[in-house]
MMTF fields as JSON, N, C-alpha, C and O atoms, coordinates in Angstrom:
{
  "mmtfVersion": "1.0.0",
  "mmtfProducer": "UNKNOWN",
  "numBonds": 439,
  "numAtoms": 440,
  "numGroups": 110,
  "numChains": 1,
  "numModels": 1,
  "chainsPerModel": [1],
  "groupsPerChain": [110],
  "chainIdList": ["A"],
  "bondAtomList": [4, 2, 8, 6, 12, 10, 16, 14, 20, 18, 24, 22, 28, 26, 32, 30, 36, 34, 40, 38, 44, 42, 48, 46, 52, 50, 56, 54, 60, 58, 64, 62, 68, 66, 72, 70, 76, 74, 80, 78, 84, 82, 88, 86, 92, 90, 96, 94, 100, 98, 104, 102, 108, 106, 112, 110, 116, 114, 120, 118, 124, 122, 128, 126, 132, 130, 136, 134, 140, 138, 144, 142, 148, 146, 152, 150, 156, 154, 160, 158, 164, 162, 168, 166, 172, 170, 176, 174, 180, 178, 184, 182, 188, 186, 192, 190, 196, 194, 200, 198, 204, 202, 208, 206, 212, 210, 216, 214, 220, 218, 224, 222, 228, 226, 232, 230, 236, 234, 240, 238, 244, 242, 248, 246, 252, 250, 256, 254, 260, 258, 264, 262, 268, 266, 272, 270, 276, 274, 280, 278, 284, 282, 288, 286, 292, 290, 296, 294, 300, 298, 304, 302, 308, 306, 312, 310, 316, 314, 320, 318, 324, 322, 328, 326, 332, 330, 336, 334, 340, 338, 344, 342, 348, 346, 352, 350, 356, 354, 360, 358, 364, 362, 368, 366, 372, 370, 376, 374, 380, 378, 384, 382, 388, 386, 392, 390, 396, 394, 400, 398, 404, 402, 408, 406, 412, 410, 416, 414, 420, 418, 424, 422, 428, 426, 432, 430, 436, 434],
  "bondOrderList": [1, 1, 1, 1, 1, 1, 1, 1, 1, 1, 1, 1, 1, 1, 1, 1, 1, 1, 1, 1, 1, 1, 1, 1, 1, 1, 1, 1, 1, 1, 1, 1, 1, 1, 1, 1, 1, 1, 1, 1, 1, 1, 1, 1, 1, 1, 1, 1, 1, 1, 1, 1, 1, 1, 1, 1, 1, 1, 1, 1, 1, 1, 1, 1, 1, 1, 1, 1, 1, 1, 1, 1, 1, 1, 1, 1, 1, 1, 1, 1, 1, 1, 1, 1, 1, 1, 1, 1, 1, 1, 1, 1, 1, 1, 1, 1, 1, 1, 1, 1, 1, 1, 1, 1, 1, 1, 1, 1, 1],
  "groupList": [{"groupName": "MET", "atomNameList": ["N", "CA", "C", "O"], "elementList": ["N", "C", "C", "O"], "formalChargeList": [0, 0, 0, 0], "bondAtomList": [1, 0, 2, 1, 3, 2], "bondOrderList": [1, 1, 2], "singleLetterCode": "M", "chemCompType": "L-PEPTIDE LINKING"}, {"groupName": "ASN", "atomNameList": ["N", "CA", "C", "O"], "elementList": ["N", "C", "C", "O"], "formalChargeList": [0, 0, 0, 0], "bondAtomList": [1, 0, 2, 1, 3, 2], "bondOrderList": [1, 1, 2], "singleLetterCode": "N", "chemCompType": "L-PEPTIDE LINKING"}, {"groupName": "ILE", "atomNameList": ["N", "CA", "C", "O"], "elementList": ["N", "C", "C", "O"], "formalChargeList": [0, 0, 0, 0], "bondAtomList": [1, 0, 2, 1, 3, 2], "bondOrderList": [1, 1, 2], "singleLetterCode": "I", "chemCompType": "L-PEPTIDE LINKING"}, {"groupName": "CYS", "atomNameList": ["N", "CA", "C", "O"], "elementList": ["N", "C", "C", "O"], "formalChargeList": [0, 0, 0, 0], "bondAtomList": [1, 0, 2, 1, 3, 2], "bondOrderList": [1, 1, 2], "singleLetterCode": "C", "chemCompType": "L-PEPTIDE LINKING"}, {"groupName": "VAL", "atomNameList": ["N", "CA", "C", "O"], "elementList": ["N", "C", "C", "O"], "formalChargeList": [0, 0, 0, 0], "bondAtomList": [1, 0, 2, 1, 3, 2], "bondOrderList": [1, 1, 2], "singleLetterCode": "V", "chemCompType": "L-PEPTIDE LINKING"}, {"groupName": "SER", "atomNameList": ["N", "CA", "C", "O"], "elementList": ["N", "C", "C", "O"], "formalChargeList": [0, 0, 0, 0], "bondAtomList": [1, 0, 2, 1, 3, 2], "bondOrderList": [1, 1, 2], "singleLetterCode": "S", "chemCompType": "L-PEPTIDE LINKING"}, {"groupName": "GLU", "atomNameList": ["N", "CA", "C", "O"], "elementList": ["N", "C", "C", "O"], "formalChargeList": [0, 0, 0, 0], "bondAtomList": [1, 0, 2, 1, 3, 2], "bondOrderList": [1, 1, 2], "singleLetterCode": "E", "chemCompType": "L-PEPTIDE LINKING"}, {"groupName": "THR", "atomNameList": ["N", "CA", "C", "O"], "elementList": ["N", "C", "C", "O"], "formalChargeList": [0, 0, 0, 0], "bondAtomList": [1, 0, 2, 1, 3, 2], "bondOrderList": [1, 1, 2], "singleLetterCode": "T", "chemCompType": "L-PEPTIDE LINKING"}, {"groupName": "GLY", "atomNameList": ["N", "CA", "C", "O"], "elementList": ["N", "C", "C", "O"], "formalChargeList": [0, 0, 0, 0], "bondAtomList": [1, 0, 2, 1, 3, 2], "bondOrderList": [1, 1, 2], "singleLetterCode": "G", "chemCompType": "PEPTIDE LINKING"}, {"groupName": "LYS", "atomNameList": ["N", "CA", "C", "O"], "elementList": ["N", "C", "C", "O"], "formalChargeList": [0, 0, 0, 0], "bondAtomList": [1, 0, 2, 1, 3, 2], "bondOrderList": [1, 1, 2], "singleLetterCode": "K", "chemCompType": "L-PEPTIDE LINKING"}, {"groupName": "PHE", "atomNameList": ["N", "CA", "C", "O"], "elementList": ["N", "C", "C", "O"], "formalChargeList": [0, 0, 0, 0], "bondAtomList": [1, 0, 2, 1, 3, 2], "bondOrderList": [1, 1, 2], "singleLetterCode": "F", "chemCompType": "L-PEPTIDE LINKING"}, {"groupName": "TYR", "atomNameList": ["N", "CA", "C", "O"], "elementList": ["N", "C", "C", "O"], "formalChargeList": [0, 0, 0, 0], "bondAtomList": [1, 0, 2, 1, 3, 2], "bondOrderList": [1, 1, 2], "singleLetterCode": "Y", "chemCompType": "L-PEPTIDE LINKING"}, {"groupName": "ASP", "atomNameList": ["N", "CA", "C", "O"], "elementList": ["N", "C", "C", "O"], "formalChargeList": [0, 0, 0, 0], "bondAtomList": [1, 0, 2, 1, 3, 2], "bondOrderList": [1, 1, 2], "singleLetterCode": "D", "chemCompType": "L-PEPTIDE LINKING"}, {"groupName": "ALA", "atomNameList": ["N", "CA", "C", "O"], "elementList": ["N", "C", "C", "O"], "formalChargeList": [0, 0, 0, 0], "bondAtomList": [1, 0, 2, 1, 3, 2], "bondOrderList": [1, 1, 2], "singleLetterCode": "A", "chemCompType": "L-PEPTIDE LINKING"}, {"groupName": "LEU", "atomNameList": ["N", "CA", "C", "O"], "elementList": ["N", "C", "C", "O"], "formalChargeList": [0, 0, 0, 0], "bondAtomList": [1, 0, 2, 1, 3, 2], "bondOrderList": [1, 1, 2], "singleLetterCode": "L", "chemCompType": "L-PEPTIDE LINKING"}, {"groupName": "PRO", "atomNameList": ["N", "CA", "C", "O"], "elementList": ["N", "C", "C", "O"], "formalChargeList": [0, 0, 0, 0], "bondAtomList": [1, 0, 2, 1, 3, 2], "bondOrderList": [1, 1, 2], "singleLetterCode": "P", "chemCompType": "L-PEPTIDE LINKING"}, {"groupName": "GLN", "atomNameList": ["N", "CA", "C", "O"], "elementList": ["N", "C", "C", "O"], "formalChargeList": [0, 0, 0, 0], "bondAtomList": [1, 0, 2, 1, 3, 2], "bondOrderList": [1, 1, 2], "singleLetterCode": "Q", "chemCompType": "L-PEPTIDE LINKING"}, {"groupName": "ARG", "atomNameList": ["N", "CA", "C", "O"], "elementList": ["N", "C", "C", "O"], "formalChargeList": [0, 0, 0, 0], "bondAtomList": [1, 0, 2, 1, 3, 2], "bondOrderList": [1, 1, 2], "singleLetterCode": "R", "chemCompType": "L-PEPTIDE LINKING"}],
  "groupTypeList": [0, 1, 2, 3, 4, 5, 2, 6, 5, 7, 4, 7, 8, 5, 1, 2, 2, 9, 1, 1, 3, 10, 11, 1, 7, 11, 5, 5, 12, 4, 2, 1, 11, 9, 8, 9, 0, 11, 7, 4, 8, 12, 13, 1, 8, 9, 14, 2, 12, 10, 9, 1, 1, 2, 8, 5, 1, 15, 14, 10, 11, 9, 12, 16, 11, 7, 2, 16, 5, 12, 5, 15, 3, 9, 12, 7, 8, 6, 7, 14, 15, 12, 4, 7, 6, 12, 11, 17, 9, 14, 9, 17, 15, 16, 12, 5, 12, 11, 12, 0, 8, 13, 0, 6, 11, 8, 8, 4, 0, 9],
  "groupIdList": [1, 2, 3, 4, 5, 6, 7, 8, 9, 10, 11, 12, 13, 14, 15, 16, 17, 18, 19, 20, 21, 22, 23, 24, 25, 26, 27, 28, 29, 30, 31, 32, 33, 34, 35, 36, 37, 38, 39, 40, 41, 42, 43, 44, 45, 46, 47, 48, 49, 50, 51, 52, 53, 54, 55, 56, 57, 58, 59, 60, 61, 62, 63, 64, 65, 66, 67, 68, 69, 70, 71, 72, 73, 74, 75, 76, 77, 78, 79, 80, 81, 82, 83, 84, 85, 86, 87, 88, 89, 90, 91, 92, 93, 94, 95, 96, 97, 98, 99, 100, 101, 102, 103, 104, 105, 106, 107, 108, 109, 110],
  "secStructList": [7, 7, 3, 3, 3, 3, 3, 7, 6, 6, 7, 7, 1, 7, 7, 3, 3, 3, 1, 7, 5, 7, 7, 1, 7, 7, 6, 6, 1, 3, 3, 3, 3, 6, 6, 3, 3, 3, 3, 2, 2, 2, 2, 5, 6, 6, 6, 5, 3, 3, 3, 1, 7, 5, 7, 1, 7, 7, 7, 5, 7, 6, 6, 1, 1, 7, 5, 7, 6, 6, 7, 6, 6, 6, 6, 7, 1, 7, 7, 7, 6, 6, 7, 7, 5, 7, 6, 6, 1, 7, 5, 1, 7, 1, 1, 1, 1, 7, 7, 1, 1, 1, 1, 7, 1, 1, 7, 7, 7, 7],
  "xCoordList": [-4.642, -4.163, -4.679, -5.881, -3.786, -4.139, -3.888, -2.752, -4.936, -4.756, -4.528, -5.416, -3.326, -3.024, -3.147, -3.229, -3.163, -3.323, -4.1, -3.86, -5.03, -5.756, -5.728, -6.137, -5.24, -5.188, -6.11, -5.947, -7.076, -8.092, -7.545, -6.513, -8.252, -7.804, -7.871, -7.278, -8.572, -8.671, -7.447, -7.295, -6.579, -5.382, -4.391, -4.095, -3.881, -2.885, -1.652, -1.695, -0.564, 0.669, 1.401, 1.149, 2.317, 3.103, 2.279, 1.429, 2.55, 1.838, 2.818, 3.728, 2.633, 3.513, 2.662, 1.649, 3.08, 2.406, 3.367, 4.425, 3.003, 3.911, 3.156, 1.947, 3.908, 3.362, 2.333, 1.341, 2.556, 1.627, 2.323, 3.541, 1.525, 2.019, 1.365, 0.159, 2.153, 1.673, 2.106, 3.277, 1.176, 1.498, 0.966, -0.167, 1.787, 1.46, 1.26, 0.421, 2.006, 1.999, 3.36, 4.345, 3.395, 4.604, 4.837, 3.928, 6.06, 6.369, 5.564, 5.492, 4.949, 4.112, 2.658, 1.851, 2.314, 0.955, 0.74, 1.692, -0.505, -0.863, -1.313, -1.984, -0.923, -1.407, -2.275, -1.853, -3.494, -4.368, -4.072, -4.488, -3.358, -2.955, -3.682, -3.315, -4.717, -5.514, -6.033, -5.999, -6.518, -7.139, -6.202, -6.668, -4.901, -3.939, -3.3, -3.093, -2.991, -2.43, -0.906, -0.357, -0.237, 1.216, 1.56, 0.809, 2.672, 3.131, 3.75, 4.183, 3.788, 4.398, 5.843, 6.312, 6.55, 7.945, 8.118, 9.065, 7.21, 7.297, 6.915, 7.461, 5.987, 5.487, 6.365, 6.437, 7.038, 7.807, 8.928, 9.78, 8.909, 9.935, 9.66, 10.343, 8.678, 8.347, 7.014, 6.934, 5.967, 4.638, 4.295, 3.595, 4.798, 4.479, 5.761, 6.58, 5.93, 7.052, 6.53, 5.638, 7.09, 6.761, 7.787, 8.982, 7.333, 8.239, 7.763, 6.573, 8.701, 8.434, 7.263, 6.352, 7.296, 6.319, 7.046, 8.26, 6.314, 6.922, 6.114, 4.937, 6.749, 6.091, 6.0, 5.682, 6.267, 6.213, 4.852, 4.053, 4.604, 3.343, 3.126, 3.968, 2.02, 1.784, 1.353, 1.268, 1.082, 0.637, -0.627, -0.667, -1.658, -2.965, -3.592, -3.313, -4.441, -5.28, -6.243, -6.581, -6.681, -7.55, -8.777, -9.516, -8.969, -10.13, -10.251, -11.347, -9.155, -9.179, -7.958, -7.044, -7.95, -6.785, -6.029, -5.301, -6.201, -5.399, -4.152, -4.204, -3.05, -1.776, -1.475, -1.937, -0.689, -0.238, 1.0, 1.596, 1.371, 2.492, 3.82, 4.702, 3.983, 5.239, 5.16, 5.984, 4.178, 4.007, 5.165, 5.638, 5.623, 6.645, 6.112, 6.888, 4.802, 4.192, 4.24, 4.08, 4.46, 4.444, 5.688, 6.821, 5.442, 6.5, 7.42, 8.568, 6.935, 7.762, 7.157, 7.702, 6.038, 5.407, 6.139, 6.854, 5.944, 6.524, 5.658, 4.434, 6.268, 5.527, 4.777, 5.377, 3.471, 2.607, 1.839, 0.791, 2.344, 1.742, 0.259, -0.468, -0.2, -1.597, -2.511, -3.733, -1.924, -2.716, -2.649, -1.691, -3.668, -3.67, -4.497, -4.442, -5.264, -6.089, -5.972, -5.684, -6.196, -6.221, -7.659, -8.544, -7.88, -9.189, -10.282, -11.441, -9.915, -10.888, -11.035, -11.749, -10.369, -10.373, -9.484, -9.681, -8.504, -7.519, -6.449, -6.1, -5.933, -4.867, -3.631, -3.272, -2.985, -1.718, -0.638, -0.881, 0.521, 0.894, 0.449, 0.204, 0.346, -0.026, 1.169, 1.007, 2.358, 3.571, 4.528, 4.074, 5.788, 6.746, 6.759, 7.155, 6.328, 6.394, 5.065, 4.285, 4.826, 3.622, 3.722, 4.807, 2.556, 2.494, 2.124, 1.466, 2.552, 2.262, 0.85, 0.437, 0.12, -1.209, -2.317, -2.073, -3.54, -4.727, -4.981, -5.673, -4.417, -4.736, -3.489, -2.576, -3.465, -2.403, -2.574, -3.688, -1.467, -1.52, -2.017, -1.546, -2.968, -3.426, -4.239, -4.862, -4.217, -4.897, -6.345, -6.89, -6.948, -8.35, -9.089, -8.653, -10.204, -10.976, -11.647, -12.043, -11.765, -12.446, -13.942, -14.689],
  "yCoordList": [20.76, 19.808, 18.427, 18.239, 17.473, 16.084, 15.239, 15.143, 14.626, 13.714, 12.327, 11.758, 11.777, 10.459, 9.351, 8.181, 9.686, 8.696, 9.353, 10.515, 8.617, 9.124, 8.051, 6.913, 8.428, 7.511, 8.059, 9.192, 7.255, 7.695, 7.707, 7.104, 8.4, 8.555, 7.254, 7.165, 6.244, 4.971, 4.085, 3.07, 4.457, 3.658, 3.834, 4.959, 2.732, 2.793, 2.014, 1.242, 2.217, 1.501, 2.134, 3.286, 1.372, 1.909, 1.909, 1.045, 2.881, 3.029, 2.788, 3.586, 1.691, 1.333, 1.206, 0.506, 1.878, 1.776, 1.058, 1.59, -0.165, -0.941, -1.695, -1.912, -2.093, -2.864, -2.085, -2.656, -0.791, 0.046, 0.742, 0.917, 1.129, 1.912, 3.287, 3.419, 4.292, 5.669, 6.316, 6.655, 6.485, 7.055, 8.474, 8.748, 9.37, 10.789, 11.438, 12.329, 11.013, 11.694, 12.352, 11.972, 13.313, 14.102, 14.286, 14.097, 14.657, 14.85, 15.981, 16.09, 16.837, 17.917, 17.48, 18.229, 16.258, 15.759, 15.558, 15.501, 15.454, 15.542, 14.199, 13.413, 13.964, 12.831, 13.4, 14.279, 12.881, 13.239, 12.238, 11.081, 12.686, 11.804, 12.236, 13.222, 11.484, 11.736, 13.169, 13.83, 13.639, 14.95, 16.111, 17.234, 15.878, 16.933, 16.624, 15.46, 17.662, 17.495, 17.629, 18.549, 16.697, 16.698, 16.421, 15.732, 16.941, 16.532, 15.145, 14.749, 14.419, 13.089, 13.195, 12.364, 14.222, 14.413, 14.611, 14.087, 15.368, 15.605, 14.389, 14.181, 13.585, 12.442, 11.208, 10.409, 11.042, 9.831, 9.67, 10.545, 8.547, 8.239, 8.83, 8.489, 9.702, 10.313, 9.8, 9.274, 9.957, 9.486, 8.16, 7.325, 7.987, 6.821, 6.34, 7.145, 5.045, 4.476, 3.952, 3.105, 4.458, 3.973, 2.913, 3.201, 1.684, 0.574, -0.186, -0.462, -0.515, -1.314, -0.768, -1.51, 0.528, 1.169, 1.662, 1.863, 1.857, 2.422, 3.634, 3.768, 4.5, 5.707, 5.783, 6.842, 4.699, 4.723, 4.23, 3.7, 4.412, 4.014, 2.516, 1.719, 2.112, 0.693, -0.103, -1.33, 0.578, -0.069, -0.893, -2.087, -0.234, -0.862, -1.047, -0.283, -2.067, -2.166, -0.993, -0.493, -0.553, 0.621, 0.502, -0.481, 1.534, 1.65, 0.505, 0.236, -0.168, -1.247, -1.113, -0.343, -1.853, -1.864, -3.177, -3.545, -3.884, -5.076, -4.658, -3.754, -5.31, -4.911, -5.721, -6.851, -5.108, -5.787, -6.623, -6.482, -7.48, -8.397, -7.681, -8.219, -6.477, -5.745, -4.647, -3.732, -4.74, -3.761, -3.842, -4.935, -2.688, -2.716, -3.286, -3.557, -3.468, -4.045, -5.577, -6.209, -6.161, -7.621, -8.222, -7.839, -9.155, -9.893, -9.002, -9.37, -7.833, -6.945, -6.699, -5.924, -7.35, -7.187, -7.978, -8.938, -7.559, -8.272, -9.493, -9.431, -10.569, -11.768, -11.504, -11.166, -11.66, -11.454, -12.753, -12.97, -13.618, -14.934, -14.903, -15.847, -13.838, -13.754, -13.313, -13.416, -12.823, -12.366, -13.458, -13.531, -14.301, -15.458, -15.243, -16.052, -14.15, -13.838, -12.361, -11.544, -12.022, -10.612, -10.087, -10.792, -8.874, -8.224, -9.008, -8.984, -9.7, -10.468, -11.901, -12.696, -12.234, -13.593, -14.549, -15.762, -14.028, -14.878, -15.262, -14.477, -16.475, -16.957, -16.078, -15.69, -15.767, -15.037, -15.939, -16.648, -15.965, -15.379, -16.29, -17.479, -15.726, -16.501, -17.268, -18.313, -16.744, -17.46, -17.433, -17.547, -17.292, -17.422, -16.237, -16.392, -15.047, -13.86, -13.124, -13.172, -12.439, -11.623, -10.398, -9.87, -9.957, -8.702, -7.583, -7.812, -6.386, -5.219, -4.725, -4.759, -4.275, -3.717, -4.687, -5.754, -4.303, -5.053, -6.3, -7.213, -6.348, -7.474, -8.131, -7.452, -9.444, -10.223, -10.229, -10.119, -10.358, -10.478, -11.861, -12.861, -11.935, -13.208, -14.025, -13.501, -15.313, -16.235, -16.484, -15.865, -17.39, -17.756, -17.447, -17.837, -16.749, -16.386, -17.616, -18.538, -17.606, -18.705, -18.589, -19.415],
  "zCoordList": [-1.056, -0.08, -0.453, -0.64, -0.559, -0.848, 0.389, 0.854, 0.925, 2.057, 1.483, 0.848, 1.706, 1.151, 2.18, 1.808, 3.471, 4.535, 5.657, 5.986, 6.246, 7.404, 8.483, 8.253, 9.667, 10.808, 11.877, 12.332, 12.275, 13.224, 14.647, 14.938, 15.516, 16.901, 17.685, 18.76, 17.187, 17.902, 17.694, 18.374, 16.764, 16.491, 17.627, 18.03, 18.14, 19.205, 18.78, 17.822, 19.489, 19.184, 18.024, 17.67, 17.43, 16.328, 15.046, 14.828, 14.225, 12.955, 11.83, 11.604, 11.128, 10.025, 8.764, 8.749, 7.735, 6.441, 5.521, 5.184, 5.105, 4.269, 3.198, 3.289, 2.17, 1.049, 0.247, -0.206, 0.065, -0.679, -1.829, -1.835, -2.788, -3.914, -3.849, -4.058, -3.562, -3.541, -4.84, -5.011, -5.745, -7.05, -7.133, -6.738, -7.649, -7.753, -6.389, -6.249, -5.396, -4.109, -3.92, -4.553, -3.066, -2.873, -1.387, -0.579, -1.025, 0.39, 1.003, 2.228, 0.169, 0.698, 0.875, 1.425, 0.407, 0.625, 2.117, 2.894, 2.498, 3.911, 4.468, 3.798, 5.714, 6.488, 7.605, 8.357, 7.695, 8.805, 9.908, 9.84, 10.912, 12.012, 13.272, 13.912, 13.619, 14.813, 14.854, 15.892, 13.694, 13.615, 13.337, 13.146, 13.308, 12.996, 11.65, 11.306, 10.897, 9.565, 9.584, 10.191, 8.91, 8.782, 7.328, 6.638, 6.854, 5.53, 5.66, 6.742, 4.563, 4.564, 5.03, 5.807, 4.554, 4.941, 6.431, 7.016, 7.067, 8.515, 9.338, 10.421, 8.844, 9.613, 9.498, 10.432, 8.356, 8.11, 9.141, 9.295, 9.834, 10.82, 12.193, 13.159, 12.295, 13.588, 14.113, 15.223, 13.306, 13.694, 13.035, 13.607, 11.828, 11.014, 10.357, 9.916, 10.293, 9.547, 8.222, 8.185, 7.141, 5.809, 5.446, 5.392, 5.197, 4.901, 3.67, 3.515, 2.806, 1.611, 0.793, 0.427, 0.511, -0.353, -1.592, -1.564, -2.671, -3.869, -4.321, -3.986, -5.073, -5.549, -7.058, -7.599, -7.746, -9.208, -9.702, -8.93, -10.988, -11.59, -11.382, -11.794, -10.755, -10.491, -11.718, -11.661, -12.817, -14.059, -13.838, -14.135, -13.312, -13.163, -14.536, -15.46, -14.669, -15.852, -15.831, -14.759, -16.976, -17.099, -16.189, -16.236, -15.36, -14.46, -13.459, -12.968, -13.15, -12.166, -11.27, -11.563, -10.198, -9.317, -9.406, -8.483, -10.513, -10.749, -11.522, -12.356, -11.244, -11.849, -13.1, -13.266, -13.97, -15.187, -14.866, -13.798, -15.784, -15.556, -15.341, -14.672, -15.893, -15.733, -14.666, -14.651, -13.787, -12.713, -11.711, -11.399, -11.207, -10.16, -8.843, -7.926, -8.748, -7.547, -7.549, -6.505, -8.717, -8.835, -8.162, -8.453, -7.27, -6.562, -5.729, -5.484, -5.289, -4.468, -3.091, -2.306, -2.79, -1.485, -0.416, -0.704, 0.806, 1.94, 2.252, 2.13, 2.641, 3.013, 4.311, 5.332, 4.259, 5.421, 5.668, 5.061, 6.548, 6.738, 7.112, 6.803, 7.769, 8.168, 7.024, 7.133, 5.929, 4.776, 3.717, 2.949, 3.683, 2.792, 1.527, 0.601, 1.487, 0.32, -0.008, 0.866, -1.274, -1.639, -1.524, -1.039, -1.963, -1.859, -2.58, -2.166, -3.654, -4.438, -3.952, -4.564, -2.865, -2.294, -3.069, -2.999, -3.81, -4.473, -3.464, -2.582, -3.603, -2.725, -2.879, -3.991, -1.763, -1.751, -1.231, -0.254, -1.803, -3.089, -4.233, -4.03, -5.432, -6.613, -7.173, -7.804, -6.938, -7.346, -6.164, -5.026, -6.375, -5.269, -4.302, -3.147, -4.761, -3.9, -3.874, -4.826, -2.759, -2.617, -3.521, -3.763, -4.018, -4.755, -3.79, -2.776, -4.116, -3.31, -3.631, -4.79, -2.64, -2.854, -2.501, -1.938, -2.839, -2.428, -3.253, -2.804, -4.477, -5.35, -5.929, -6.397, -5.89, -6.507, -8.012, -8.525, -8.711, -10.162, -10.553, -10.01, -11.494, -12.047, -11.072, -10.149, -11.302, -10.405, -10.773, -11.687, -10.05, -10.238, -8.957, -7.874, -9.072, -7.88, -7.282, -7.994, -5.956, -5.239, -5.409, -4.884]
}
């Protein structure tokens, strides 16, 4: 059993998972939703809405979560006005469009 998403019991309101890259996950993988296990296929659209996610290889640099220039995550993220920096504190977006995932491609750290 592979748990690919866990939502704690303190979460309220709608649950939307977006702008993520799920690589090597399958519809039979499990979501822990408030202590109960569901397959991704069973939860999608019922308990959780998956929006603007991709399932292909993100082309990370070796042993890092930064993306390469030809990554399918580059310039495919949804514009999130409240998210102005990535995980490394780089300005978002680095060019005209947001990148999907925790880190923008390129840039100079603050």
